[in-house]
Every structure is written in structure tokens, then in C-alpha cells.
Backbone as CSV, one residue per row, in Angstrom:
resi,resn,N_x,N_y,N_z,CA_x,CA_y,CA_z,C_x,C_y,C_z
1,MET,-94.247,45.108,33.778,-92.606,45.654,34.946,-92.834,43.697,34.593
2,ASP,-91.028,43.483,34.611,-90.979,41.893,35.334,-90.213,41.720,35.700
3,LYS,-89.276,42.963,36.021,-88.653,43.028,37.443,-88.966,43.678,38.496
4,TYR,-88.586,42.981,39.769,-88.663,43.695,40.798,-87.454,43.956,42.223
5,LYS,-87.743,44.733,43.032,-86.591,44.440,43.877,-87.097,44.686,45.271
6,VAL,-86.720,43.384,46.096,-87.595,44.015,47.457,-86.450,44.750,48.239
7,SER,-87.345,45.390,49.899,-85.760,46.527,49.863,-84.630,45.297,50.445
8,SER,-83.152,46.175,50.719,-82.705,45.017,51.051,-82.227,44.911,52.516
9,ASN,-83.114,45.905,53.128,-83.099,45.279,54.731,-84.425,44.192,55.036
10,LEU,-85.027,44.050,54.276,-86.320,43.246,54.877,-85.703,41.804,55.181
11,ALA,-85.793,41.308,56.320,-85.635,40.209,57.092,-86.677,39.339,56.650
12,ILE,-86.792,38.004,56.457,-87.206,37.398,56.636,-86.742,35.861,57.624
13,SER,-88.321,35.210,58.266,-87.163,34.191,58.914,-87.616,32.525,58.124
14,GLU,-87.157,31.465,58.172,-87.357,30.532,57.698,-89.427,30.052,58.102
15,ASN,-89.596,30.123,59.346,-90.980,29.656,59.431,-91.922,31.300,59.025
16,GLY,-91.637,32.502,57.852,-92.241,33.297,57.237,-92.429,34.610,58.136
17,PHE,-91.835,35.090,58.383,-92.334,35.853,59.981,-91.344,37.383,58.830
18,LEU,-91.431,38.281,58.476,-91.263,39.229,57.680,-90.703,40.357,58.602
19,PHE,-89.992,41.617,58.606,-89.497,41.799,59.657,-88.868,43.457,58.458
20,PHE,-89.846,44.270,58.450,-89.122,45.777,58.060,-88.288,46.615,58.958
21,PRO,-87.305,46.321,59.286,-86.347,47.217,60.495,-86.499,48.498,60.047
22,SER,-86.443,49.165,59.274,-86.241,50.561,58.754,-88.009,51.497,59.720
23,THR,-89.101,50.536,59.336,-90.492,51.012,59.818,-90.821,49.895,61.399
24,GLY,-90.111,49.123,61.394,-90.772,48.268,62.244,-91.891,47.114,62.403
25,ASP,-92.366,47.606,61.071,-93.544,47.035,60.579,-93.096,45.096,60.208
26,SER,-94.152,44.265,60.979,-93.714,43.178,60.863,-94.661,42.169,60.006
27,PHE,-94.419,41.187,59.075,-96.164,40.911,58.304,-95.296,38.986,58.431
28,THR,-96.727,38.064,58.698,-96.103,36.520,58.993,-97.378,36.325,57.611
29,LEU,-96.267,35.551,56.897,-96.011,35.075,55.348,-96.843,33.374,55.326
30,ASN,-97.723,32.756,54.322,-97.626,32.015,54.165,-96.513,30.768,53.361
31,GLU,-96.634,29.527,52.824,-95.408,29.336,52.678,-94.793,29.899,51.248
32,ILE,-96.239,29.790,50.453,-96.351,30.926,49.311,-95.624,31.959,49.272
33,GLY,-95.829,32.658,50.017,-95.616,33.908,49.821,-94.331,34.146,50.298
34,SER,-93.801,33.197,51.508,-92.476,33.093,52.007,-90.987,32.814,50.676
35,SER,-92.187,32.258,49.540,-91.133,31.168,48.749,-91.416,32.943,47.495
36,ILE,-92.490,33.827,47.118,-91.968,34.951,46.534,-90.906,35.372,47.049
37,VAL,-90.715,35.459,48.009,-90.312,36.894,48.544,-88.837,36.143,48.561
38,GLY,-88.722,35.121,48.755,-87.447,34.140,48.861,-87.001,34.772,47.400
39,LEU,-87.222,34.411,46.248,-87.413,33.868,44.796,-87.062,35.806,44.692
40,LEU,-87.991,36.590,44.682,-87.672,38.455,44.637,-86.120,38.792,45.426
41,LYS,-85.489,37.926,46.079,-84.854,38.532,47.055,-83.462,37.705,45.794
42,SER,-83.672,36.774,45.021,-82.397,36.199,44.463,-82.776,36.551,43.016
43,LYS,-83.246,38.020,42.967,-83.272,38.951,41.529,-84.502,37.906,40.788
44,LYS,-84.670,36.833,40.659,-85.088,36.156,40.056,-86.746,37.511,39.178
45,SER,-87.259,37.014,37.772,-87.721,38.252,37.193,-89.620,37.730,37.758
46,LYS,-90.727,38.222,37.705,-91.724,37.711,37.584,-92.417,36.366,36.928
47,SER,-91.359,36.446,35.667,-92.374,34.858,35.017,-91.202,33.784,35.589
48,GLU,-90.625,33.937,36.402,-89.730,32.741,36.345,-90.117,32.182,38.594
49,ILE,-90.674,33.390,38.516,-91.353,33.494,39.829,-93.036,32.593,39.557
50,ILE,-93.101,32.921,38.415,-93.974,32.240,38.674,-94.523,31.114,38.120
51,GLU,-93.211,30.514,36.860,-92.566,29.192,36.717,-92.919,28.295,38.026
52,ALA,-91.477,28.593,38.731,-91.472,28.130,40.096,-92.568,27.824,41.186
53,ILE,-93.635,28.770,40.589,-94.245,28.740,41.670,-94.907,27.773,41.220
54,VAL,-95.463,27.359,40.004,-96.504,25.938,39.175,-95.688,24.544,39.098
55,GLU,-94.593,24.866,39.148,-93.413,23.953,39.692,-93.536,23.090,41.391
56,GLU,-93.480,23.935,42.235,-93.196,23.575,43.498,-94.872,23.483,44.377
57,TYR,-95.755,24.161,43.808,-97.114,23.657,44.387,-98.085,23.547,43.385
58,ASP,-98.945,22.556,43.822,-100.013,21.861,42.925,-101.070,23.297,42.842
59,ILE,-100.932,24.178,41.692,-101.400,25.695,41.442,-101.533,25.402,39.818
60,ASP,-102.398,26.246,39.014,-102.510,25.866,37.437,-101.267,27.630,37.304
61,GLU,-101.298,28.027,36.033,-100.009,29.209,35.504,-101.299,29.882,35.852
62,ASN,-102.147,30.151,35.339,-102.878,31.180,35.514,-103.687,32.247,36.828
63,SER,-103.504,30.682,37.563,-103.928,31.396,39.021,-102.468,31.566,39.793
64,ALA,-102.044,30.970,39.247,-99.761,31.684,40.353,-99.801,32.413,39.315
65,GLU,-99.952,33.386,38.575,-99.550,34.208,37.904,-101.112,35.534,38.631
66,ARG,-102.184,35.310,38.627,-102.861,36.382,39.430,-102.072,36.335,40.864
67,ASP,-101.485,35.216,41.819,-101.933,35.104,42.885,-100.299,36.298,42.928
68,VAL,-99.549,35.788,42.476,-97.845,36.159,42.369,-98.188,37.248,42.003
69,THR,-98.906,38.276,41.246,-99.341,40.176,40.706,-99.824,40.554,41.828
70,ASP,-101.024,39.534,42.263,-101.121,40.539,43.871,-100.129,40.528,45.310
71,PHE,-99.540,39.445,44.994,-98.507,39.432,45.943,-97.536,40.938,45.814
72,ILE,-96.913,40.546,44.597,-96.715,41.850,44.282,-96.458,42.760,44.206
73,THR,-98.009,42.929,44.362,-98.622,44.559,44.325,-98.866,45.002,45.958
74,GLN,-99.121,44.278,46.674,-98.922,44.504,47.987,-97.940,44.620,48.972
75,LEU,-96.963,43.941,48.369,-95.348,43.918,48.607,-95.097,45.988,48.328
76,ILE,-95.480,45.958,47.085,-94.993,47.736,46.281,-95.778,48.686,47.017
77,ASN,-97.129,48.357,47.907,-98.318,49.403,48.349,-97.500,49.055,50.068
78,PHE,-97.002,48.340,50.854,-96.309,48.415,51.796,-95.110,48.747,51.917
79,ASN,-94.602,49.567,50.523,-93.250,49.939,50.376,-91.711,49.219,51.075
80,LEU,-92.163,47.724,51.135,-91.005,46.642,50.653,-90.497,45.861,49.705
81,ALA,-91.044,46.687,48.446,-90.094,46.468,46.995,-91.189,47.382,46.073
82,GLU,-90.012,47.283,45.159,-90.195,48.159,44.152,-89.851,47.822,42.597
83,GLU,-90.827,48.627,41.662,-90.401,47.820,40.640,-88.941,48.745,39.968
84,LEU,-88.387,47.620,38.645,-87.464,48.159,38.530,-86.994,48.501,36.515
């Protein structure tokens, strides 16, 4: 699947603090994690997110794909995102 939806009430600050009000859970993200969540919130597909990460950061496409996939899987496991 290439499309994902993050929870609508998921809040993220500019410094990478992620807060899920319905459970009270909070997480601290690095810069790339913050970018991925922002791109997911703007309804970008996984392939578009990978492309954006490759362009923005000094990372090859294979590493970006692996990292983005792993990160999205973690979001799903914490019920912060879902596949469409």
C-alpha cells in the first residue's frame, strides 16, 4: 500500500514533539521523522515521501525507502496512522 492517513487529532510541534490527545501519548521525533509526519498529514503517498526525503537529506533512495517504511510501520503499530 502506498497511501496512509495519520490520526486527525495528532499534534506535532515545530521542534518534533508529537502528541496524541486521545491517549495522552507523546513522542519526540528527529527532523526526518517530523518531515515524514508532516508529509503524511499533507496526504503525500509513500513514494512521494521517499522522493522528498531523498531530495531534502543526504540519503540514498534505498535507505530512504527502508527508513520511511520502518517509520510508517511504527506509526501504525502505535495507532497513530493507518493504511488506506
